[in-house]
C-alpha positions in Angstrom: -8.4 -6.7 -1.0 -5.9 -9.5 0.8 -6.3 -9.7 4.0 -4.0 -11.7 6.5 -4.8 -13.2 9.7 -2.3 -13.6 12.6 -3.1 -17.2 13.1 -2.4 -18.0 9.7 1.5 -19.2 10.1 0.1 -21.6 13.3 -2.1 -23.0 10.6 0.8 -23.3 8.1 3.0 -24.8 10.5 0.3 -27.5 11.5 -0.2 -28.5 8.0 2.7 -29.8 6.5 1.8 -29.5 2.8 2.6 -26.5 0.7 0.0 -23.7 1.0 -1.0 -22.1 -2.3 -3.5 -19.4 -2.9 -6.4 -20.7 -5.0 -8.5 -17.3 -5.2 -8.5 -14.0 -4.4 -11.8 -12.1 -2.8 -12.2 -8.8 -4.3 -15.8 -7.8 -3.7 -16.4 -5.3 -0.9 -19.8 -6.7 0.1 -18.2 -10.3 0.3 -14.9 -9.1 2.4 -17.4 -7.2 4.9 -19.5 -10.3 5.3 -17.0 -12.8 5.9 -15.1 -10.2 8.4 -18.4 -9.7 10.2 -18.8 -13.5 10.7 -15.2 -13.5 12.2 -15.8 -10.8 14.5 -12.9 -8.9 12.7 -14.7 -6.0 11.0 -15.3 -2.4 13.1 -18.0 -0.2 11.4 -16.2 2.6 13.2 -12.7 2.4 11.9 -14.0 1.6 8.2 -13.5 4.2 5.8 -13.0 5.0 2.2 -9.3 5.0 1.3 -7.7 8.6 1.2 -8.1 10.7 -2.0 -4.6 11.0 -4.3 -3.7 14.5 -4.7 -4.0 15.8 -8.2 -0.6 15.6 -9.7 0.3 18.6 -12.3 0.5 17.6 -15.7 3.4 20.1 -16.3 6.4 20.6 -13.8 9.1 23.2 -14.5 12.6 23.8 -13.3 13.2 27.1 -11.7 16.8 27.8 -10.9 17.7 29.3 -7.7 20.9 31.2 -6.7 21.5 29.9 -3.8 25.1 30.7 -3.3 26.3 27.4 -4.1 28.3 26.8 -7.4 26.9 24.1 -9.7 28.3 20.9 -10.3 31.5 21.0 -12.6 31.5 24.7 -12.8 34.9 25.0 -10.8 36.4 22.5 -13.2 39.4 24.2 -15.4 38.9 22.8 -18.8 
């Protein structure tokens, strides 16, 4: 999880050297602890990510006559 703070650009502008990412925090419990310490964690809005819908293993093509001609069918050849 990558968290961006609004004051990061201000901090970057005050520091005249290049900033580099030195690590990522990926453990949810640690992220929660840090955000709670910074008073940026809201228990009311926290939730699991949405569940991805099942994608069918096979997708078929069903032709439908909608009154339009097929591309190239009106060419004289």
